[in-house]
C-alpha positions in Angstrom: 0.0 0.0 0.0 2.8 2.4 0.9 4.5 1.7 -2.5 1.2 2.5 -4.3 1.0 5.8 -2.5 4.6 6.7 -3.5 3.9 5.7 -7.1 0.7 7.7 -7.1 2.4 10.7 -5.7 5.2 10.5 -8.2 2.7 10.3 -11.1 0.8 13.2 -9.7 3.9 15.3 -9.6 4.8 14.5 -13.1 1.3 15.4 -14.4 1.3 18.7 -12.4 4.9 19.5 -13.6 3.9 18.8 -17.2 0.8 21.0 -16.9 2.9 23.8 -15.4 5.6 23.6 -18.1 2.9 23.6 -20.8 1.7 27.0 -19.5 5.1 28.6 -19.5 5.8 30.8 -22.5 9.2 31.2 -24.2 11.0 34.3 -23.1 14.1 34.6 -25.3 16.2 32.6 -27.7 20.0 32.9 -28.3 21.1 31.3 -31.6 24.8 30.8 -32.5 26.6 29.0 -35.3 30.3 28.3 -36.1 30.3 31.6 -38.0 28.9 33.7 -35.1 25.2 34.6 -34.9 22.8 32.2 -36.8 21.8 33.0 -40.3 19.1 35.6 -40.6 16.3 33.2 -41.6 17.1 30.9 -38.6 17.3 33.8 -36.1 14.1 35.3 -37.4 12.2 32.1 -37.1 13.5 31.5 -33.5 12.7 35.0 -32.4 9.2 34.7 -33.8 8.5 32.0 -31.3 8.9 34.3 -28.3 5.7 34.4 -26.2 4.5 31.0 -27.4 4.3 27.9 -25.2 7.7 26.5 -24.2 7.0 23.0 -25.2 5.3 24.0 -28.4 8.2 26.4 -29.3 10.7 23.6 -28.8 8.8 21.2 -31.0 8.5 23.9 -33.8 12.3 24.6 -33.5 13.1 20.9 -33.9 10.8 20.6 -36.9 12.3 23.7 -38.5 16.0 23.0 -37.9 15.8 19.3 -38.8 14.4 20.1 -42.3 16.4 23.3 -43.0 18.9 22.6 -45.8 21.3 25.2 -44.3 21.5 23.3 -41.0 23.9 20.3 -40.8 23.5 19.7 -37.1 22.0 21.5 -34.1 21.4 21.4 -30.3 18.7 23.1 -28.2 19.4 23.7 -24.5 17.0 25.1 -22.0 18.1 28.3 -20.2 16.6 29.2 -16.8 14.0 30.7 -16.4 12.3 30.3 -19.8 14.7 30.5 -22.7 16.5 28.4 -25.2 20.1 28.4 -26.4 20.5 27.0 -29.9 23.8 26.0 -31.4 23.7 25.4 -35.1 26.3 23.9 -37.5 25.6 25.6 -40.8 26.7 24.1 -44.2 29.3 26.1 -46.0 28.8 27.6 -49.4 30.7 26.2 -52.4 29.4 28.0 -55.4 26.7 30.5 -56.2 24.3 30.0 -59.2 22.5 32.9 -60.9 21.0 34.3 -64.0 22.0 37.5 -65.7 19.7 40.3 -64.8 18.6 38.8 -61.5 19.8 40.1 -58.1 19.7 36.9 -56.1 22.0 33.9 -56.1 21.4 30.3 -55.0 24.2 28.9 -52.9 25.2 25.3 -53.1 27.4 23.4 -50.7 30.2 21.1 -51.7 27.8 18.1 -52.1 25.6 20.0 -54.6 22.8 20.7 -52.1 21.2 24.2 -52.5 21.2 25.6 -49.0 20.1 29.2 -49.3 19.6 32.4 -51.3 21.9 35.4 -51.1 21.8 38.9 -52.7 25.5 39.2 -52.5 28.3 36.6 -52.4 32.0 36.2 -52.4 31.7 32.7 -53.8 32.6 31.7 -57.4 29.5 32.5 -59.5 28.1 30.2 -62.1 25.6 31.8 -64.4 23.3 29.4 -66.2 20.8 29.6 -69.1 18.7 26.7 -67.9 16.3 26.3 -65.0 17.6 26.9 -61.5 17.0 24.3 -58.7 15.0 25.2 -55.6 16.4 25.5 -52.1 16.7 22.0 -50.7 17.2 20.4 -54.1 20.5 19.2 -55.6 22.4 20.6 -58.6 21.9 18.8 -61.9 24.9 16.7 -63.0 25.9 19.4 -65.5 25.8 22.2 -63.0 27.6 20.2 -60.4 30.4 19.3 -62.9 30.7 22.9 -64.0 30.8 24.0 -60.3 33.8 21.7 -59.7 35.7 23.1 -62.7 35.0 26.7 -61.6 36.1 26.0 -58.0 39.4 24.7 -59.3 39.9 27.6 -61.7 39.1 30.0 -58.9 41.8 28.5 -56.7 44.4 28.3 -59.4 43.7 31.4 -61.6 41.3 33.6 -59.4 38.6 32.9 -62.0 35.5 34.1 -60.2 32.8 33.8 -62.9 31.7 31.0 -65.3 28.8 30.6 -67.7 27.0 27.4 -68.6 25.7 27.8 -72.1 24.0 24.7 -73.7 26.4 21.8 -73.3 29.5 23.8 -72.2 31.1 25.9 -69.5 32.7 29.1 -70.7 35.3 31.0 -68.6 37.9 33.6 -69.0 41.3 33.1 -67.3 44.4 35.2 -67.1 42.2 38.2 -68.0 42.2 37.4 -71.8 42.1 33.7 -72.5 38.7 32.2 -73.1 38.3 28.5 -72.2 35.4 26.2 -73.1 34.9 23.0 -71.1 32.5 20.2 -71.7 29.9 19.4 -68.9 31.1 15.9 -68.4 34.3 13.9 -68.3 37.3 13.7 -66.0 37.7 17.0 -64.1 41.4 16.4 -63.4 42.2 15.5 -66.9 40.5 18.6 -68.3 42.3 20.9 -65.8 45.6 19.1 -66.5 45.2 19.6 -70.2 44.5 23.3 -69.7 47.6 23.8 -67.6 49.7 21.9 -70.1 48.5 24.1 -73.0 49.0 27.3 -71.0 52.5 26.3 -70.1 53.5 25.4 -73.6 51.8 28.4 -75.3 53.0 31.2 -73.1 52.8 34.0 -73.8 49.3 33.3 -75.0 48.1 36.0 -77.5 45.3 38.2 -76.2 41.9 37.0 -77.2 42.9 33.4 -77.6 40.3 30.6 -77.1 41.0 27.1 -75.9 38.2 24.6 -76.6 38.5 21.5 -74.4 35.3 19.8 -75.6 37.3 17.7 -78.1 39.7 14.8 -77.7 42.3 17.0 -79.3 41.8 20.5 -77.9 41.2 23.3 -80.4 43.1 26.6 -80.0 42.1 29.6 -82.0 
């Protein structure tokens, strides 16, 4: 009988505690990432939960963060008396995709996942003439291949912009040499061929074009 009373009292306390917590509203949220404060969209969502029920707010945060393409990992800690501290690991941008005349870029991570939109970017920019993916989708094979080429050229020759036109990637390196790449093949072989041609043909005449879409590259 004594054990039953103890169990009954414990269950009663749990029920009362749950009811009390369910009535408590969220006071404030602090959100941080490895880059500093969380990205604007994440912070705005979290701040918008202020004043809502504590349990409901946490559930909504879990649902939002677990499905946000920008978020790689996260943790939510309770802060006395009625706050949350959120730590987020954000995916890093790899390349930005855009269209001429538009003032927004889609940012992809290194795995080809589109993680966010930005109005300005320091990433290499890939302009495309086809359809852009949506946030949360992955780059097409063509765009992903072109992004890998552009990333390598950016590191080697500070080439910041490339254009996907039809079945090719067009870039300008060393200020005056136009290069045309296919959108499939062996990335390393193509870059190696380019480096070989540049080393053998220096100084390259201004306005030269190197077309790497063929087995035997065309220079004109």
